[in-house]
C-alpha angles and dihedrals in degrees: 000000000000133000120190133175121209117191118211131178097263104018145016122234121207113195120203119197129184125348113352108195143134093303088062100039098101091052092046093049091049091052093046092050090047092047094049094042089067093066096234132118112278124216119188113203111211096169091108096039114108099189138008115197126206092270092056092047091050092051092048091048089049091048089049093052091047092051092050092050092052093045095245128132118249122181141168111226124205166119093217134172113279090243092056092048093048091050091048089049092048087052090055093252099114091104095073099047113111145170106041088017094051094207111116125180115231119204110238 
């Protein structure tokens, strides 16, 4: 498991690698708060993630809601395994998948 944050001029990229579960929830939350606190678009790369448990999905959902409320873009970037995309879609999070999924969320 690895979570890294890369800060760029116009956006922040959070990269998830391996299994992201309850044991990495505090680290994921910290990185999401940091990324969003900078007021830039946030992209979360899930292409190297092998599994997201319910805790990770809840944190991503909360971050997406916070971004939407702040008028900042928030996206999940893939590609991701079909099973992961299906699980995110079943959780109602398909609206913020992008890249290969071509369904970005725009902050209103």
